[in-house]
N, C-alpha and C positions, 0 to 999 in steps of 0.2 A: 771613511774615517772623521774625517770634519766635522762632518753633521753627528756623527754617533758622539764625538765629543761635546760639540754643544749639548743634545739633548741628553746629556748625561750630567753637564752643568746644570744646566737648568733641571734634573730631577733629584739630584743633591742639593740646590739652594743656591749655586752660585748666581746671584743675578748679572743679566746682562749689561746691565746700564746702574747710572747715580747719577744725581745730581748732588753738587756740594754746598755749600755755607753760600757761597758767593754767586751761585745761579747759573754754573758752568757744569755742565753735561759730561760725563765720563764712559765711555763704552769700553766693557771688559775683553782684555785683546785675547789672542790666542795661548799666548805663552802665558797670564795669567792664571788662565783656565786648568791647563795641563798641567801649571804649579801645584794651584789648590787641589787639584781631583786627587794627585800625587799624596797631595799633604793627609788625605783623607783616608787613603788605602787605596783609592779605586783608580789610579792612571794607569796599571800596567796595559788591559785590553778594555778601552770604553765599549766596543761593542758587546762583548763576555758582560761587563759589568750591568750594561744599561739590560740586557735579556733578563739577568736576575732581579733585578728591579720589578721588570714589566711583569716577571712571572706572579715573582711574591705580591704585588696589587691584585693581579688577577685570581691569585689562589686563597687571597686571605677571608677570614669571615670577619674578622675586626681590625680596625688601625691596629700602629703600634702603642699608641696610646689613646685614654679616654677618660677623660675630666665627671668625677661623680663626687654628690654630697655624700658629708657622713651620714652613719646609721639610717640609711636611704639604702634600695638595692636600687646597682647601675641599671641605668637602662641601656643595656647591650643586648641586641639583638643575636641571639649564636643558633636559633633556629632548632633542629634536631640535631645539632652535633653536639656528644660528651664534650665536656669541659672540666680541668683541674685548674683549680685556684690552691695559689699557695698566700695567705697572709703574711702582712710582713712581720708578725710577730714567729713568723712559723709555721703556725696549724695549716692543713692542709684540707681540700675538701674535694668532692667530685660529686659532677651530676650531669644534667640534659635540662634544658628550658631556662627560665629564670633564674639569676643569679640572686644571691642571699644577702641580704642587710652587712652592709659593711662600716667599719668602725676609719675614724680618720686615719691617714697613710697611703702607703705605696704598697700595691697589691698585683700578684703576676697571677696573669689570668692565661691559660694556653689554652686554644682551641684548635682541634685537631694536631698542625704542627707548627703552629706560630703563636709566639706569646704578645699578650696585650696587657700597659700596664696600667692600671686603674689609680687614678690620682685622685683619690676621695678627700677633698679639699674643701672647706668653708668657702661660700661665694664671695666673701668679701673680709676683710678684717676691719676692725672698729677702728676708726679716727680718733688718736689721742685728745683729751684737751688741752686747751690752750694753754700751753706750757713754754718754758726755756731752758737755757743751758748754756755753759763754758766749753770751749773747744781747746784743746790745750795742747801743748807740745810734746810728749811722755819725755824725751831724750832731754829735753831743755829746762825741766822743772827743778834744776838746782843749778848753782851758780857754781858749782864743781862738781866733777865726774858725770855719770848718764843720771837722768830721773828713772827712778823706780817705781814698781807697784804698790811701794809702802807710802812713798811721796802722792802717786795719784790718789791713793786711799785719803790721806788727812787734805789734799785739795779738792778734793769732791765733799770731805766734810763740811770746807771751811764755804766750798759754793752752797751746799744745801741748807748750812743755817742762813744764809742771804735767802734763801727760797730758791733755788735751782731746781730745776726738775733732773737735769741729765748733767754728765760730763762725759764730753768726746775727747776721742785721740784718735790720734794717725794708727796706722794698722801696727799688730803685735804678732804679726804670723812671724812662725821661726826664721831666720835669716842664715849667715855664713859665719858662723863664729869665730874662724882661721884665717876669714879674709877681712881684716878691718878696710879695707877699701870699699867694698856691696853693702852699704848701709841702707840704703833706699828702702824704706818701709815699705813700697809701693812695687818690689821686685824680689821679693821673698823666696824662701826656699821651700817650704811649704804653708799652705796657709790652712791646715787643720791644726798644726802644730804651733807653739807659742816659742816667742824670742826670750830666753834664758839671763838675757845681758843686765834685764829691767830688776834681776831677783837680788841684787848688793845696792845697796843707799851708801850715798857721800864716795869719799877718795876721790883722787885727784888732786888735781892745783885751779882755783878759782882763775876764770877766762871768761871773756866773751861767746867763745865757741867751744863746742865739747871736741875733743881730742881722742877720736875712736882708735887711732892706732897706738895710745896706751891704755885708755880705759877699759876697752875690750879685753885684752889679754891679762888686765889686772883684774878685772872681776873673774873672768874665768877661771884665772889661778885659785883667788878666794873660792870659788866654788868649788873646785876640785878638791880645796883642801877641806869645806866641811862638807862634802858628800858624805853620805850615811847610807846606804842600802837597808842595814837594816832598822830605819825607823818605822815604829808604827804606822800602818795604814799604807807603807809604799807598796809591800808587794801583793796585798790585796788590791789595788789600784792598778798595777801592773800586769795581773792576770785578768784582771775585767778590760784592762785595752787589747791584749790578744798580739796579733801576730803583726798589725799595722805598725804598733807603738815599735816592735822589735827591727821591725823593715828601718823606719824611720833611725830609732838611734844607732844601727848600722850604720847607715850613710855617716850621722853626723861622725860615728869615731872613724870611717875609713876617710873622711875629708878633712882632719887634722893631716893624714901622714900623704895623702895624694892629691890635694889641693880642693877646691870649694866646686867644681864641677866635674860631673861623672862623664865628660864627655873626652877628658883628658886623664881618664884612668887607664890602667892596664885591662887588654879586653877581658880577663875574666874577672873584673870589678865591677863591669859595665851593667850587670845585671845582676839584681837582688837573691837570683835563685842559684849562682852559684859565688856570690861575694861572701866572704867572714872576715871576720873583726876581731879584734882584743876584747873579749867577754868584759873584761871590769870595764874598758872605754864604753862599750857598750851600756851597760849598766850603769855607767856616770849620767850619757844622755838621756835614759828613761828617767833616771831620781830629777835630773833638771827641769823637763817635761811634769813630772808630779809636782816637784816644786812651784812652777810657773801658773801650772793651772790651780795650784791651791792658794797659791799672792794670789791672781786675780779673782778669784771667787771671795776671797776676803776684803777683797776692796769694793767689789759689787754687794757683799754685806754692809760695809761698814758706810758704805755711800746710803744704803737703803735705810740702814739702823737709822742715819743724820735726818732722814725726813726726806730722800729724793724718791721721786714718784717713779723714776724707770732707772736710776743709775747711772751705771755706766752705757754708754754710747759707742761701740765700736766699728771700726770701718772694715768694710773686704775689698781688697785687691782685685781689681777684676783680672789679673792673669797671675801667673806663676813665671818663673825662670824656666827657662827652658832644658837647661842641665841643671837643675836642684833635686832637692829630696823629692819632691811630690811626682816630677816625671818619673822618677828613676823609679819609684815605687810603684805607680801605674802607666806604664807608656802607653795601652793600647789608649787613655783616656784621652789625649793630647794627638793634636794634629802639629808633625815638624816640618821645618824648610819653610815654614810662614811665621810673623810675627802679628799681634793684634797690632792696631796702629790707628791712625784716623786720616780720613781725606783729605785734601786739600782744603783750608779756610784761611781767613782774613790774615791770621796772627802766622800760619805757618800754610804758606803757598806750595812748597813740594806733599804738603803732607807732613804724618808724622808715623815712624816708625817706634812702637814701644819696649821689643825686645822680652815679649812676653809672649810665653807660650799658649796659645787659643785652644778649651777643648774641643775635640770632634764630635758635632753633633749626631756622626752616625753613631760614634760606641756609646755617647749620651744618654740615645734614646734607648738603644739595647738592654743597656743596663739599669733602664727605671729612673735616671737623672740621679742615680746614687751620688756621685761627684759633689755637685750642688746641693742636694740633702744632706749632707755629711760634713760638709763645709759651712753649710750653715748653721746646722746642729751645733758643731764645735762650739763656734761664736757665741750662739744666744745661750750656753750651758752657763756662762759667765757676764752676762749683760741683760739689758732690757730693752736695749735699742740697738739698731743693726743699721750702720749703709752699705750702700751696695754700690762699689763704684764701678760708674759708666754704664747703668743701667740699659742705656739701651743696645749692649751687647745681646737682651735678652730679645728683644726684635732681629736684628740682624748686626755682625761684626765684621768688624773691617781687617780684611788678613791680608799683610804683605809679603809677597815671595822675594825672596834674593836675586834681585836682578829684573825683577819686573813691576810693573806699576800693580797697586792693590786693588782689592774689590770686596764687597760685600757677600755675606755667607748669611741667609736667610737660617735664622735660629727659631726652634717651636714654641713660641711668645707665652700662649697659653698654656703650657705646660708646665714651663719653667717658673710662671707665676702661682699656676697652682703648688705646685713644690713648696716655691717660697712660702705661701697662704700655710700651707701644713705646717712647715718647720717653727712660723712666726705664732701660731695658734697653740701649737704643742707649750710653746716658751712663755704664751702671753706676753709677746713682745711687738713694740713698732720696731715697722723697716722704712726706711728710706730710700729710694733709687736715686741719683744723683745723674739727673735728667737734663743735661747742659752740652751742648754742641750741636752737630749736626742731626737733632732730634726727629724720625721717621715721623710722618704722619698718624695718629690713632693712638701713639705709645702712650700719650701721657692719660687719656682718655683710660686708657688700659689699667696703666698705675693705677689713677683713681678710683676705679671700678673695683680693682681687687684689696682698695684701705691700703695700699703704698703710696706714701708722702714723696712728693717732688721735691727740687732746691729750687729756693726765687733765689738769685741771688744781686743784692740792688745793685750794682754795676752794672750789669747785663740786663735788669729789668726797663729798660726803654722801650719807646715808640720813638716815630716820628716827631711826634709833639713833644718827648720829655720823658722824665724818670716817670715810673708807673705811682699813681700815690695809693697810699696802703690800703684803702679800700678797694682796689683793684688787683690787689695779689691774690693769686690764687690759693684758695683754704685748706688745700689737701699738698700743704708743702713745709718745708722747713726755713725761714727766713733767716739771711748773712747778709752781711754789707760786701765780704770777699770769702776767701777759699783760702787754706796755705798754698794754694798755685796763684795766688792774684797778689797786688800790691796789699798792704795794712791799710785801714784809713787813714791814717799821717802820712805814710807813703804815696795813698792814690792822691790826695791833696796835694803834696807838692813836687808829685811828678818824678819820684825816686824810679821808681820802674823805667820810665821814659828814659832819663838822665842813664841807667843801669845801661838799657838796649842801646842807644844811640853810643854810648863806650865800645860795646863790643862789637856793634856793626863797626864802626870808626868813621859813622858818619850822621847828622843829627837832622833832622828834619823841624822846623819851627813849627811849622803847620800842626805838629802832633800835641805840642805845649800849648798852644793856642785853643785848641779842641779839648784839650784837659781842663784849660783854665775855666772854660764854658759852661763844661760839665760841672766842677765843683761849686760855682755861681748858682745852676739850677739846683742843684741838689741841696744847696744850701738854701734856698729860696722854700723849696718845698718841706725841707726840714724844720724851717727855722730858724736857722742860723748854723753858725762854721763850728762848733764844740762835738768832742765827741758824747755828751749828754743828748747834743740834738739828734745824732747820727741814734744811738741807741733806742731814745722814744720814737723815732719815727720806725725801728723795726719793729718795737712795742705796741705801735697802733696799725700792724700791718692786719690784714686779715688771714694772712696763714697760722694754724695751727701751732705751731713750734716756730722759736725763733732761737740762733745759735748766736752768740758774742765770741769773738775770737780774740783770747788771753793776750796777743800779742797787743789787740785797740786797747784792749783794759790797760795795760804798761805803755800806752802811750808809744811802742815801738816803729818804726820808719820802715826799716826791712823786711823783706816778704821771707818767711822762711823756706820757701822753694822757686827756683826761677825754670820751669819749665824748657825743655828743650839745651840744655848746661847741665854739665858734668865737672868740672874742676873751674870752671869760670868764676862759680858763685857759690858759697858755702852751703848747700843747700842741707837740709836735716840736719845741722849744724847748732843752728841760731840759740841761745837761753834766752829765757823769759828776763833775768836779773834778779829775779826775785827766790827766796828758797820757801817753801812749803806754806811755813810758818807765818810769811808776810801778808801771805792772803786772807788772814785775820782783819789786819786793816785797811783792808785796799778801797779807798775811797770811790775809785770809779766803780767799785762790784757793788759797794752800798748805792750807790745812785742808781745806777742801773736796775737793781733788785725794787728799789722803791717805784720805777718807772714799768718796769713789770707788773707789779702786784696792781698798781692804779690803771693799765690796759685789761685785768682781769686773770694775770697769768700768776698762777699760784704756786706752781711747782711741789706741792703736796700730797703725800700720797692719800 
């Protein structure tokens, strides 16, 4: 049985070993193998499961998926076997021999009794022209209350008039509106739905931090009072959304009375098939989604109308809450009993567990990668650019079971990239892959070949001889000095993050401060000075096609937005920028940065 378990683990992509960023090697333990197989739904009898896999591989005429190009006939040898083809639009064909020319999309081919998904994708996406934009914390765009989609549109208009080509923001996936302590945008309830909390502007009291415990209930009450299911356009939109919207709205309605996560609900409510909710409450949450999509689409239209080439730059979280609306709706798509995470590194010697449910690759392949395609499509309906968080998961995902070490699960990289190209080509959008951390060999080459840009974070763009010079940056990337998970430019220079970590640890390491001082001096020498203007000018000169400036840096703020690995120790996702949207019109740092970008050939205009 031990050998059968090992062979099954290899057959399903569980890697036997890996090397972390420190160079240490880790072997996948038997306990981890067993836990990961169980999470995939293959742990009951390894010998039986292995026999099924081997039989299918022996009998198959074609593999489970193939990549082809649009408007060409797929090079799939079906021999003399009859085939049945279902186009993505539902059109059906039957025949023998060569397959017909297929359009862009995901099409289902059945040969004998096995299915093959034909992924008709362009070989590569075009890289964007040299451009730049600003990344803002949507929640912190106001000095009181929570930032709104209307606030975002106003800031986008001001940035556009300065020449910015995009405005980026944290994920706006649907969260938990009745649980004000579950506010991380990277632990959503559903990634194909939107957060309605950003529908109301203003309210609340002026403060340095967002007070979600007061502001979310106040906003939900205001939205409930404004709800109008008879509003023109809502009924048609609701009908077009169909059963998935009804399921999501039912979940949100039930969460008001039974708590935010379905694992603690009564048994008869833990499945959409047996759950019922108040129709009026269901209608309210469906209406909220209509309003949110309409508002975000309006923000995109205003950004483009103001002159932005791309408009909104959204962020797709790498995973979803294991017991939120997304897993409730599509239980089979996810692996349970494991969490996405990251292996040990210099910052986290014990590795990281993110508390996010991973997609089950077996189900992903069987359904033609529907979950990924639909999620990308939902984001690209209202944006011109999309960042895919932790795109390392396209190559291999790190699964951490309860009570055992984590291990990597191989993912169908080429298929996932093909699906991403399909959806981006449909939307004429730019895709960014966050390729930071323990990057597998070959992934960055695969991203570049597909036309997906990576991320070049100046803090990490260092070699043994120091910071990379601007002309040594990768071209197919978006360059930024920092990210929301790292110190701001001012905080980095001062070592604020080191001081905060020292306080949390209860100990101070003087060598860390000394190393930071050396880094700061080295960067100043390369950038030509120690000011914000020197830093933004450095980014403008890099080879990277895109440059992103952090709003916190433009405002001269020191504290970082999020301190990974903390919950209550740091005010994550709560810090305001300290300027209302109208204040962006006269922001000197924005004007100076815009001039530097223009001088470097970054126009930002359509």
